[in-house]
Structure formats: C-alpha cells, structure tokens
N, C-alpha and C positions, 0 to 999 in steps of 0.2 A: 586681714583678708586680702589675698592677692588674686588677680584675674589676668589671664593672658588673652590678647585680642589681636586678630589678624588685620593686615592690610587688604585692600580690594583692588581689583582691576575691572574696568568696564569692558566687557567683551562686545557689547553694543551700547552706544549712548545715542539714542534718538531724541532729538530736540524739536518739539512742536512749535507752533507760532507763539509769539509773545502775547500773554494774556493781559487783561485790563489791570490785574493786580500786580503786574511787573514780573510775574513768574512765567515759566514755560511748563507745559505738560511734557513729561519725559517718558520714554521707555528705556529703562536701564537693565541690562543683563549683568548683574553683579557676580563676581567670582572671588571668593576669599582665598588668599595665598599665604604661604608660610614665611612671611615677614611679620614679626610679632612685637607689639609693645606689651609692657606689663605694668599694671597699676595696682599698688598696694594701699589699702585704707586702714588706718590705725586710729584709735581714740586719741583725742587731743583737746586742748582748752578752746581752740578756735579753728576755723577752716584755714588750711594752709596747703600750698602745693610746692613740691620740689621736683625738678625735672633734671634728668641725667641721661647720657647716652648709655645704652645697654652694653654690658661687657662684650668687647670684641667688635662693637659697632663704631662706624665713623660718621654717624648722624650728627649734623650740625644743629645744636639746640639753642643757639644764641637768640633766635627770634621767637622762641616759644614763650608765651606769656605765663606768668606764675601767679597772677591775680584772678579777678573775676572775668578777665578777658579769655581765660582758658575754659573751653567747653566742659572740661571735667569738673571745674568748680561749680558751674551752673548745674551740672548733673547732680552733684552732691546736694545742692540747695533744693532741687526738685524732689529728690527722694526724701530729704528731711521734711519738706513741707507736706508731702503725701503721708508720711508716717507720723507726723506731729511731734517731731523731735528737733532739737537744735543741731545745726550742721557743724558739730564739733568733731572734725576729722582732719587728719593729716594724710594727704594724698602724695605718694611718691610715684612718679611716672618714669619708667625706664624705656627709652625709645630706640627701636631698631627700624621702624617704618620711616622712610624719607619724609622730612618736614617740607610742607608746602609743595609736594610733588605730585598731586593729583591722585594719591592713593588713600585718602581719607584718614590720615593718621590722627588728626585732631578729633574727628568723629569717632574713631576707634577708641581713643582715650575716654571720651565721654561715655561711650557704651560700657567700657570696663568700669568706670566710676559708678555708673548706675547699678551694675550688678554687685560690685564690691560693697558699696554703701548699703544696698538693700540687705545683703547678707550680714554686714556688720551690725546693723541696727534692727535685725529681725527679732521680734519679741514673740516667744512661743505662745504667749497668752493672747496675741492679737493676730489677725490674718496677715500672712506675708504677702508681699507684692508678687503677683503672678508674672510669668513670661509675657503675657499680653499687656499687663500694666507697664512693664518695662519698655515694651515696644511703643506703647502710646506716649510715654514720657520721652523716649528717644525721638519720636517724630516731632515733638515740640522743640527739640534742640537743633535738629537739622535733618536734611533729606537722607544723608548717608548713615546716620546713627543707627536706625533700626536694623540695617543690614549687618552692621558689625556685631549686633546681638544674634542675628539670625544665622549668618554664616553659610557655608556651602556655596551653592550657585542658585541664584534666584532672579526672577523678573520683577523689577520694581516699576510701578506706574504712579500716576499723579505727579508729585514732585520727586518720585523715586521711593517714597516711604511705604507704599502699599505693596507687599511682597508675596510672591507665589514661588514655592520651591520649583526648581527646574530639574528634569530628569537628566542625570549625568552618569556615564559609565567610564571608569578608568581615571587615571591621573594625568594631568597636563603639566608640562614643564616649561618654565618661563625664565626670562632674564629681564631685569628692570635696569635701564640705564638712566641714572639720575643726572641732573644738571645743577650747576652752581646758581643759586638764587631761585626764587619761586615765580609763579605766575598768579596774578590775582584772578580768582574765579569770577567775580563780577565783571572784571575787565574782559575776560575771555568771552563771557556771554554777551556783553555789549558789542564786542567786535563781531561775534557771530551774527547778531542782529544787523549790524552795519553792513556786513558783506551781503546778507540776504536782501536788505533794502536796496542796495546798489544793483543787485542782480535782477530784482523785480520778480513778479509772479507770486503765486500763493505758496505758502509753506505747508507741506502735507502734515497730517497728524501721524505721529510715529506709531509703528507697530513692531512687535518682536519679529525678528527675522526667522522665517521658517528654515532656511538653510543652516543658520546658526544653531537653532534648537535641535535640528536633526543631527548635526555634527556632535553636539554634546551628548545626545542620547546614544549615539553609536560609538562614542569614545574615539572619534576619528580626528586626530590632531591636524592632519593636512587639510581636511575640509573645514575645520574650525579656523585655521589660519587664514583661509581664503574668505571666510565670512565675517571677520572682525571689522567693525565699523565704529566711527566716532564722529558725530556731526559737529563737535567742537574742534576737531583737528584743524580744519582750514584756519580758524581764528587763532588757535595756539601757534600755528606756523607763521601766521602773519605778524603776530606779536613777538615771536622768537624764531626768526628764520633759521638759526643754527640747528634747530631740531630736525630740519629736513636732512641735513648731513648725517645726523645720528641715525635716523630711520633708514636712509640709503645704505649706510655702513652695515647696519644689522642685517638687512636683506642680502647684501653682497657677501656677508660672512656666514650665510647659511640659515638664517631665520626663516621659518615657514609661515610666519605671520608677523605683522608689525603695525603698531598704532601708538598714538599719543594716549597716555593713560588719563582718563577724565579730562580735566581742564589743563593738564600738564603741570610742569614741563617734563616729567618722567616719561620715557618711551618704553613700551612693553613689547617684548619679542617672544614669540612662541617657538619652541624647539621641538624636534621630533621625539626626544627622549631625554633622560637625565644626563647622560653622557654628552649629548649635543648641547644641552643648556650650559654645562660646565665649560665646555670648549668655547661656546659663544661668549660667555661672560669673560673668559680670559682674553679672547681676541678683541672684544670691544674695549677692554681695559688697555690693551697694548696699542689700539688704534688711536687713543687719545680723544675720542668723540664724546666722552661722558665723564662726569666727576667720579663715578664708580659704577660698576656693573654687578648686580646682585642676582644670583640664581635662586629660584624658589619653585614650589609646586602648588597645585591646587586641584580640586577644592579642599579646604580645611574647615574645621568647625568654627563657629563664631565665638564670642566672649565666653571663657571657661574659667571656673574657679580652679586654682592650682594649689 
C-alpha cells in the first residue's frame, strides 16, 4: 500500500503567548504544495523502516531516523494499537520534501504511514478507521500531522491541529530555497520567546489575517505575497543570519512574496505564475544563496493512496 503526501508552507504562522504547559496557541494558515514524499507499507515479520531519496531528488537523508525515533514508526504503532493487530510492517519512505527544512516532511511521512497502515490492515469484517479517526491519531503525533492528511489550504488553531478548510481560487506558484543543515524547532520557539521577553509588553493572541484570507479567496497572488507573515521568522533569522541574504536575493530576483517557511531554514518565495517560478528557481540557484531551489505549486490534496 503506497501513499503520496505533500509538503506544506505556512502562509501565516501566528504565535500566541507561552502557555503554562510550555506550548503556544497558534494560528497556522497551512498550504499544501507539490513536493511529495511517498510511503509504502508492506507486510513483514516486524516493524522496520527504510529511507531513501526519491528518484531525481537531491534530498539529504543522512539525519532521518530509521527506528522508533521516526514519526512514521510511531504512526504504525498507533494504527496497530487502534486496530488490535501487531505492527508487523515494513515502511519504505521515499523523500523529496527537504529534511529539517520547516516544510513538515517528518509529519507528512507520519500522516502517510497512518493512512497506508490503516488500509493495509483494514479488515472487511471490522469497522475501518475513518478520516476523523486518522486526524485524531495524527494530532497525537504532532501539530502538523493532521494537515498532511487534510491537504489543500486550511486554518489550524490550538497547536495547529484543529483544521478548517480555507476558500481558495486558482493555483499559486512557489520556489523553495533550501539551506544546508536544519534548524531545531524547539530552539526557534525558545528564541522567539527570548526576543519577545527582551522587547517587553504583552504578546497578542493570534488571529487569521483578513487580508490573507481575502487574497486566497480572490486568487490574487500579488495580494497574497503582501500578506504572508511568520512570527517565527525573526527568531529563525537570529539563529541563522544567512537566511536574510536568501530572502533579500529572492525579492531582488522578482519574488512577489517571501518568508521563512515555518521554523526554517527553508525560505519560500511566491511567484506571479509558473514561468516566473521556474525563472526564479534558476536565478536563485545561480546566485548561490541556497543549497537548491525547488519550484512547486499549491494547493494540492493531502495524503492520497496511489
């Protein structure tokens, strides 16, 4: 059973005050884009994971865990526990989503594993797991996992796991500039908290941007580019100052919108159209400000059996 699953970019990442439990309330406007991982689940004597770069991809997979540290393994165990079966499955993960790049590749693989294992172990004599069941299991794995199942464009609240579909017209064209090495998501959040504490004052509760939602509904790429925001971007730039050069280069080369994707270090650039995205990707590659520049479009569906 094979499942294809997309990367995401956060069109808006609003981070609320630090809660007593150590988390933040978020407003995440998620957007699924056409960079895909593929997870295949096959019967086996025991749970095992193999990871490889997708054909034609230059994704570095050296740091991807192949044991229980991989969210896909935890996903398989959750499905097995819910269905009352042993997690005897071999998971093969083919990666084209940048690793540790702020595009939720690990969460995408977990979502794909949830769906693949649910289909693999589906017993016609017993009730199958519903999409709602999979979303609930995904939320137990991480804040970004439910959206990888959901796909399209959606507003996430809470820790990002409560999803409402957004109204979107048209297709938007992107370029993702990856960086060598990753950024720790907890470290970026901690730096965000440090910056805010040093600045003083109250941190407002986040709300979905009206300008952003209107741009999506109108299919207006220029307005969308102007409305992109990420409250974690100052922290990511503080921890990785070289990203500022990448963002500036993308804007100078014609991007109509630019921001750090999630907790970074990938930078996302919005182009006016597909031709503009292809041109921008080539220009960023020649400028030497990114490890690679990948063109993609969105929105696209979430995890899908292929």
